[in-house]
C-alpha positions, 0 to 999 in steps of 0.5 A: 320784479324777481319773479319776472327776471327769474322767468327772463332768465329761464326762457333766455337759458331755453333759447340759449340751447338752440345756439341761435346766435351762431347763424346760418339759417339758409334752411329756414330763409328756404322755408319762409320763401316758400311759405310766402308762395303758398299762402300768397303772402308778400311777407313770411317770418320764422319769429322766436319770442324773447323776453323783451324782443321777437327775433326774426331768424328767417324772413321774406319781404321784410328788412327789419331783424327784430322788433319789440316784444310788446308789439309781437303777434308771434307772442300771442300766436305761440301759446295756441295749439292751431294756426292763429289768424287775425283777418283785419288787425285795424278791427282787432282791439288787440292790435288796433294801436299796434305800431306795426299796423299804424305804421310799417309794415302795415300789417293787416292780415296774419297767420301764424303757426306755433313753434313748440320745442321738444320740451313742450316750451312755445318758442315763437312762430312760423307767420305769413303777413299781408298789408290788405285784409283776408277772411282766412287761408285756405285748407291746404295753405293751413295744411302747408303752413303747419307742416312748414312750422314742423320742419322748422322745429326739425331743423331748430332741434337739429342744432339743438342736438348738434350743440348738445353733441359738441357740448358733450365731446368738449366735456369728455375731451376734458375729462380724457385730458383730466384722466389722462393727466391723473394717470400720468401723474399717478404714474409717475409716482409709482417705483415701477415702470409703467407703460401704456399701447393701443389696441394694435400694440403700438406703444405711445407711453412710458412713465418717467421711472422707464426713462430713468431706468433705461437711460433712453431719450423720452419717445425712443422706444415708441412703437415696437422700439421697446423689444431692442432694449431687451437681451437678444436671447429673449427678444424672440420669446418676448415678441411671442407672447406679446403678440398671443397677447394682443391676439388672445386679449389674455394677460400678458406676463413674461420674465426677460433681461431689460438693459439698464442705464449702466449698460448691463441686463437686469431681470425684469417681470412684465406684465401687462392687462387689456382695458375694455369698454363697453361692448368688450373690445379692448380700448388700451393695454397698461403694463408694468416692468418690475426688476426681479434681479436679486430675487432671480439670483436668490431663486437660482441660488437656492435651486443650485443648493436644493439640487446639490441637496438632492444629489446628496440625499440620494447617495445617502439612500443608496450607501444605506442600501449598501450597508444593509445588503453587507450587513445581511450577507455577514449575518444570514439570520437578517437576510429576509428582513434586511431585504424588506428594508433595503427595498423600501429604502430604495423606492424612497430614493426612487420617489425623491429623484422622481420629484426632486430631480438633479443634475444639470442635463435634467429634462422634466418629463410630462408626468414629473411631480405627479402621483401617476409619475411616483406610482409608475417608478414604484409599481414598475416592477409588477409590470401591467399587473396593477391597473392605474386609473383616475385622477392625477394630482400633482405630489412634490417631495413632501408627500412623495416619500410617505406615498412611496412607503405606503404603495410599495409596502401594499405592493410587496404584500399583494405579491407575497400574499395577496392577488400578485402572488398568483399567476391570474391575480391583479390589482386595480388602483383608482384615483378619484378627485373630491372636494377636500380630499383624493380618494384611493382604492387599492382592490386586490383581484383573483388572488387567495382568500385572506382574512384579517390579521390579529396582530397588526404587522410592520407594514401596516403600522407603517402605512398608518403612520405614512397616511394618518401622521405624515399626510393627515389622511385616513385608512380603511381595510376590507378583506372581501372574498376575492381580495384585500381592498384598502381606500386611502383618503389623502387631503388636497393641501397634503399632496404638494404645496402648490395645492396647499397654496390654492386651497 
C-alpha cells in the first residue's frame, strides 16, 4: 500500500508540471474535432490518465469530463509505442464487462495513439471511439492520428515550458527582492553614503546615511537632481567626469564639496563602479560618498607648510652660495675650489626648486617631477652637446638632490678634462628601464684620451656617495679610447615614493 501511494504521488507531481487545472484547451478541442472527422468516428478524446481517474482535456461527441481509471481503455493504450486498436470490445475478454461497453457510450471500436511526455513518462492517449465494430483504421487515418497525438504533446509541452518560465520568473523576482532587501539593509548600516543608478545614469537609490547627511527629503535627489547638492564651482567638473564614466564604463572617482544639512559645503570623495551582466553590459552602477573634509584641510595645511619650507631651503642655498663667493673674493687662493663648491650648491638649488616648486603662481610643466626635467635644469649650460634619450622616470625631492650632484659633477669634469673640453666632443646620456632598476649610461665621445686616475678624487667620492649610499645603486666606470663611460644602476624604489609604493 505504501508503494502504491508513492507511485500515485509521483504521477500527480508529473501531471502537475503541465498545469492541467488551468484550462484553456481550445487547441486540443480543435484537434479532437479534426480527429473525429479524419477517422469518421462519433467520439474523439484527449485523455490524461491519473492515479484513480482519466480526465478528458478535450472531447468531441461525449459529455462526460472524466471516468474512473479502472474502466479506461487509454490506460492500456498509453503503455505501447504504436496505435492501440480494439476492433470490437464485446469480443475482447479485457473489456467485455467494462461499464463503458455494457453502458453508455457503448464502446465497440477503439483506437488510441499514446501520449508520451518529454521525460519518457506515459500521460494518456488521443483516441477515437465508435459505437459499431470496425476492423481497423485506414493507413492514412493511422498516420493522421499519430501526427495529431504529437501535436497534442507539442501543446502540452508548451504549457509545461510556459509554466516553468513563469515559475522561474517568480523565483527570480523573489530572489531579486531578497537581494534588494539585503543590499538596502547592508547599505543602511554603512557609515558611507551609498547610491545606485540605472545603466543610463539615472539615480534611483540613496541609503539612509545620504538623507541623514544632506537633510533633504527622501527621493528629492533622484534622477539628476544630485548635482544640485554640490558646490556650484564643482558641478560642471562632476558632470563631466560622470558622463565620461557612463560613456566609457570606467570607474568614477572625484573630490567635490557636498552640501551638509547644516548648509555648509564639506569635501567629499565620490566613487562608483559598474556592475556588469553575463554579456558584459552594464546593468547598474553602485557608488559611495565619503566625507574627507578634515583630511583635505590637513593636506592643504601640510602643502602650505611644505611650500614655505621649500622657499626657505632655496633661500638657504642662495645664502650658502653667496657666502662661498664672498669667501673666495677675500681669499684668492680658495677661488677655484670655492667656485666648484658654489656651482654644486646652485645645482642642488635648481634641482630642489624643480621637484619642490613654491609660490602661489606656480604652474606645473609637462616634465615636472621627471628625471629628464631635472637633467634639463642641470645640463642647460652645455646646450645640445649632451644628448639625452631613453626613459623618463619620475623623481621626487628625495632622489633629485643626489642625482643633481652626480650629473653636475659628470658634466663639470667632462667640460674640464673630458669630451666637452673640445669643440667637437659630445656626451650621449641614455636611460633604460629594467624590472628592478633604471640603467643610466653616460658616454663621452670626441674628447682627449683618458686614463684611469690613480687617486680617487673628491668628485668620484661624491658620485659614489650619492649613488651607492643615498640611492642604494651601483657605479661602474670604463676609460675607453674616445672618452669616459659611466654606467649607473639605480633601484626603481629609490627614484620616487610613488614607485616605492607600487613595487
